[in-house]
N, C-alpha and C positions, 0 to 999 in steps of 0.2 A: 891282254893288252895288244892292240893291233899295231903292226910295224909299217904296214903299207896301206894307204888309201883309207877310205871311209867304210864304216860298216854298211851292211844292206839297209839296216834301220834308218841310219843316218841319211843314206841318199834318198829313201823313200820320204822321209820327213822333209827334206829340202825340196823334193819335187812336189810334194802337196802344197808346201808353202808358196813355191813359185806359181803353181797352178791357181791357187786361191787369189793371188794377187792380180794374175791375168784376168781370171773370172770376175774379179771386182771391177777392174777397170772397164771391162766390156759391159757389165752390168751398169755401171755409172753412165756410160755412153748411151745405153739403150733407155734408162730411166729419163735422162735428159732429153732424148728425142721425144718420148711420150709427153713430158712436161711442156716442151716447146710446141708441141702439136696442140695440147689443150689451150695453151696461151693464145695460138693463132686463131683457133675455133671461138675463144672467148672475145678476142678483138673484133672478129667479123660479125658475131651474133650478138654479143653483149651479155651472154650467159655462159658461165664455164661448165664445160661438160664434166661427167663423172670420171673418176679414175679408171683406166682401162684394166681389163681382167688380169692381163700379165703382171701389172705393177701390184695389183691388190693381192695376188696369190704369193707373190715373192715376199712382199712386206708382211704379209699375214704370218708367213713362216717365221720371219725374224721376230715378230710381235709374240708368237707363241714361244719362242725360246726363251725371250725376256720373261715372260709370264711363268714359264716352267723353273726359271731361276729364282722365283720368289719375288720379282719386281712388281710393283703395283704401278701400272702404266696408266696414264690419262689418255684413253682413246681419242678423244676428240683433238687434243694437242698433236698426238702422234699422226693421225691421218690428215690433219691440216698440213703439217710439215711434209708429208709424203706428196700431198696434192701440188706442192711448189718445189718438189724435188730438194728439199732441204733436211731430209730425214737423216743424213749423215753429217750434217753441219753442227750437230749438238751432241754433247755426250748424253749416255743413256739417263743420267740423273735428271736432265731437263724434262723428260717425258713422265717421271715419277710424280705421284700426287703428293 
């Protein structure tokens, strides 16, 4: 039993939680920027460009985690949501077949 303060493990866990929240906010800003850029190009040219490599790589990591957890994900539905930056608007069950 600790009388004073938090244990080292608790401090590390809190720090990791805080960092993941900050990283998530920054990532959301970045993905929004890329989506707005694709929207602008689509408006000018009439054709929607492919998803940029940075977004593809990050979202592929998320998709791989879900697949490793045994989720049966509908790829087309998932990547369509990513294209319009709505991948975090739905629960994971939305993407399952």
